[in-house]
C-alpha positions in Angstrom: -34.4 5.9 -85.6 -38.2 5.7 -85.4 -39.6 7.3 -88.5 -41.9 9.6 -86.5 -39.2 10.8 -84.0 -39.4 14.6 -83.4 -37.0 17.1 -82.0 -39.6 18.5 -79.5 -39.8 15.3 -77.4 -37.4 13.2 -75.3 -36.5 9.7 -76.3 -34.4 7.1 -74.4 -33.7 3.4 -75.0 -35.7 1.6 -76.1 -36.5 4.6 -78.4 -38.4 2.5 -80.9 -41.4 2.4 -78.5 -41.7 6.2 -78.8 -41.2 9.2 -76.5 -40.2 8.4 -72.9 -42.2 10.0 -70.0 -39.8 11.4 -67.4 -38.8 14.5 -65.5 -39.1 16.8 -68.5 -42.2 15.4 -70.1 -45.4 13.7 -69.0 -47.2 10.8 -70.8 -48.6 13.3 -73.3 -45.5 15.4 -73.7 -46.7 18.0 -71.2 -44.3 19.8 -68.8 -44.5 19.6 -65.0 -44.7 22.9 -63.1 -42.5 21.9 -60.1 -43.8 24.8 -58.0 -44.8 23.0 -54.8 -43.1 19.7 -55.5 -41.0 17.9 -54.7 -40.9 18.2 -50.9 -37.2 17.8 -50.1 -35.2 17.3 -47.0 -31.4 17.6 -47.4 -28.5 17.2 -45.0 -25.1 18.5 -46.1 -21.6 18.6 -44.7 -18.6 20.6 -46.0 -14.9 20.3 -45.4 -11.6 21.8 -46.6 -9.3 19.3 -48.4 -6.1 19.0 -50.4 -6.4 20.8 -53.7 -4.1 18.4 -55.5 -6.3 15.5 -54.5 -9.3 17.2 -56.2 -7.3 18.1 -59.2 -6.6 14.5 -59.8 -10.2 13.7 -60.5 -11.1 16.7 -62.7 -12.2 16.1 -66.3 -10.6 17.9 -69.3 -11.1 21.6 -69.3 -11.9 21.8 -65.6 -9.8 23.5 -62.9 -10.4 24.4 -59.2 -12.0 27.7 -58.6 -11.3 29.0 -55.0 -10.8 27.0 -51.9 -10.9 23.2 -52.2 -14.0 22.8 -50.1 -16.0 19.6 -50.7 -19.7 19.5 -50.0 -21.5 16.2 -49.5 -25.3 16.2 -49.5 -27.8 13.5 -48.9 -31.3 14.4 -50.0 -34.7 12.6 -49.7 -37.5 13.8 -52.0 -41.2 13.0 -52.0 -44.4 14.1 -53.8 -42.5 14.1 -57.2 -44.9 15.0 -60.0 -43.2 13.0 -62.8 -43.2 9.9 -60.6 -46.9 10.3 -59.9 -46.3 11.3 -56.3 -43.5 8.9 -55.4 -40.0 9.8 -54.3 -36.3 8.9 -54.2 -33.0 9.8 -52.6 -29.8 11.4 -53.8 -26.3 11.5 -52.4 -23.9 13.9 -54.2 -20.4 15.3 -53.9 -19.5 18.8 -55.2 -16.6 21.2 -55.1 -16.0 24.6 -56.7 -14.6 24.5 -60.2 -14.2 26.5 -63.5 -14.7 25.1 -67.0 -12.8 26.8 -69.8 -13.6 25.5 -73.3 -13.2 26.9 -76.7 -16.4 28.9 -76.4 -17.7 28.6 -72.9 -16.2 29.8 -69.6 -18.3 28.9 -66.5 -17.6 28.9 -62.8 -19.8 26.6 -60.7 -19.6 23.6 -58.3 -18.7 20.4 -60.2 -21.0 17.5 -59.4 -18.3 14.7 -59.3 -20.7 11.9 -58.5 -24.4 11.5 -57.6 -25.8 8.3 -56.2 -29.5 7.7 -56.4 -31.7 4.9 -55.2 -34.1 4.6 -58.2 -33.1 3.7 -61.8 -35.6 6.0 -63.5 -33.9 9.3 -62.5 -30.5 7.7 -62.9 -31.2 6.8 -66.6 -32.9 10.1 -67.5 -30.2 12.1 -65.7 -27.3 10.3 -67.4 -28.8 10.2 -70.9 -30.5 13.6 -71.1 -28.5 15.8 -68.7 -25.0 14.3 -68.4 -25.1 13.9 -64.7 -22.6 11.3 -63.3 -25.3 9.2 -61.6 -24.9 5.7 -60.2 -27.0 3.5 -57.8 -26.9 3.2 -54.0 -29.3 2.3 -51.2 -30.2 5.5 -49.4 -32.5 4.7 -46.4 -34.1 7.4 -44.3 -31.9 8.7 -41.5 -31.9 7.3 -37.9 -32.9 10.2 -35.7 -32.6 10.1 -31.9 -32.1 12.9 -29.4 -31.2 15.5 -32.1 -28.7 13.2 -33.8 -29.3 12.4 -37.5 -27.4 9.5 -39.0 -27.5 8.8 -42.8 -26.0 5.8 -44.5 -25.3 5.0 -48.2 -24.9 1.4 -49.2 -24.7 -1.0 -52.1 -26.3 -4.5 -51.7 -26.0 -4.2 -47.9 -22.5 -2.9 -47.7 -22.4 0.6 -46.1 -19.8 2.8 -47.9 -20.5 6.2 -46.5 -21.9 7.7 -43.2 -23.1 11.3 -42.8 -24.1 12.6 -39.4 -25.6 15.8 -38.0 -25.9 16.8 -34.4 -26.3 19.9 -32.2 -28.9 21.4 -34.6 -29.7 25.1 -34.2 -32.6 26.6 -36.2 -31.8 29.5 -38.4 -33.9 32.0 -40.5 -34.4 30.3 -43.9 -33.9 33.7 -45.5 -30.3 33.8 -44.2 -29.3 30.8 -46.4 -28.8 30.8 -50.2 -31.5 29.0 -52.2 -30.2 25.5 -53.1 -28.5 25.3 -56.5 -28.2 29.1 -56.5 -24.8 28.9 -58.3 -25.6 26.2 -60.9 -23.9 22.9 -61.4 -21.1 21.7 -63.8 -21.0 18.1 -65.0 -19.0 15.9 -67.4 -21.0 13.7 -69.7 -19.2 10.5 -71.0 -20.7 7.7 -73.0 -18.3 4.9 -74.2 -18.3 3.8 -77.8 -19.6 0.2 -78.3 -16.8 -2.3 -79.1 -14.0 0.3 -78.7 -12.5 0.3 -75.1 -11.2 3.7 -74.2 -13.1 5.5 -77.0 -16.1 7.8 -76.4 -19.2 8.4 -78.4 -19.8 11.4 -76.1 -17.4 13.3 -73.9 -18.1 16.9 -73.0 -19.0 19.2 -70.1 -22.7 20.2 -69.4 -24.1 22.9 -67.2 -27.2 23.3 -65.1 -28.0 27.1 -65.0 -28.8 28.5 -61.5 -32.0 30.2 -62.8 -35.5 28.8 -63.2 -35.8 27.1 -59.8 -39.1 27.4 -58.0 -37.4 26.3 -54.8 -38.3 27.9 -51.5 -36.7 27.1 -48.1 -39.3 26.0 -45.5 -37.0 25.4 -42.6 -33.2 25.3 -42.0 -30.8 24.4 -39.2 -27.1 24.7 -38.9 -25.4 21.7 -37.2 -22.2 20.0 -36.3 -21.5 17.5 -39.0 -19.2 14.7 -40.1 -18.9 12.6 -43.3 -16.9 9.4 -43.6 -16.4 7.3 -46.8 -15.5 3.8 -45.8 -12.6 2.3 -47.7 -13.9 -0.8 -49.4 -12.5 -3.8 -51.2 -13.4 -4.9 -54.7 -15.4 -7.8 -53.2 -17.5 -5.4 -51.3 -18.0 -2.8 -54.1 -17.1 -4.5 -57.4 -18.1 -1.5 -59.6 -17.5 1.5 -57.4 -14.7 0.8 -54.9 -12.4 3.1 -57.0 -14.8 6.0 -56.5 -15.5 5.5 -52.8 -11.8 4.9 -52.0 -10.8 8.1 -53.9 -13.3 10.0 -51.8 -12.1 8.3 -48.6 -8.6 9.4 -49.5 -9.5 13.1 -49.4 -8.1 14.6 -46.2 -10.5 16.5 -44.0 -8.3 19.4 -43.1 -11.1 21.5 -41.6 -14.8 21.1 -41.2 -16.7 24.0 -42.9 -20.2 23.5 -41.4 -23.3 21.4 -41.9 -26.9 22.2 -42.7 -30.3 20.4 -42.6 -32.8 22.1 -44.9 -36.4 21.4 -46.0 -37.6 22.9 -49.3 -40.4 22.8 -51.7 -40.3 23.2 -55.5 -37.6 22.7 -58.1 -37.3 22.7 -61.9 -37.4 20.2 -64.7 -33.8 21.0 -65.9 -34.9 21.5 -69.5 -32.4 24.4 -69.6 -29.5 22.0 -69.2 -27.0 22.7 -71.9 -23.8 21.2 -73.4 -20.6 23.3 -73.2 -18.0 23.7 -75.9 
């Protein structure tokens, strides 16, 4: 450990160079306000599935909470303060859960996996927050005659397609602010040289409060989401994830939304659960 390491700043490997600038601290340790940034445009699709299929992928201490409705969201963000105005995309899968530990009892959507197309948020989110983040190519959507088509890919292989059509504008005030129910996560870091053993394995929680998010525009839509079954050759490190999601039956579609927002928060209030 660097001899001058403090408990007020964030460090990530290589920690011996000093504190690491990122979403929760600037180059001089300052915080970002996240009031008008980022500018975010998100497309989401929800569907009812088989509860038993979701239970198979829940971490220890987690259980389903309510209907087994899966929400898949693909988001593109720009004007991000901690990236000096740059942006990136995210592609996440959530469903309603409850975590019951020895001390904490929390109900919130569980973020089962979050693909991102930039390593910087992936590293900071895994190390500092406990998000289950991995990499994907997330190009902007193709938009033609009211049809929005999004793809997620890895080294050119498309493993998911999300589509919105028949968009109808709605009053932004009629929709809940994004992340209004918080998020549950499961942080796992393997122990070096010991397969199957963990240095870290516990639930974490993103509280719903503290967001500066405001909805600028919103539209309800007809939506579809398809995870494309893939071979090991096509997705050597994530075929097991994609194929598990492809195996979730879509028993009933539960709506789709296209939403544009401004603002967020730095997630400094993220906490470990016990």
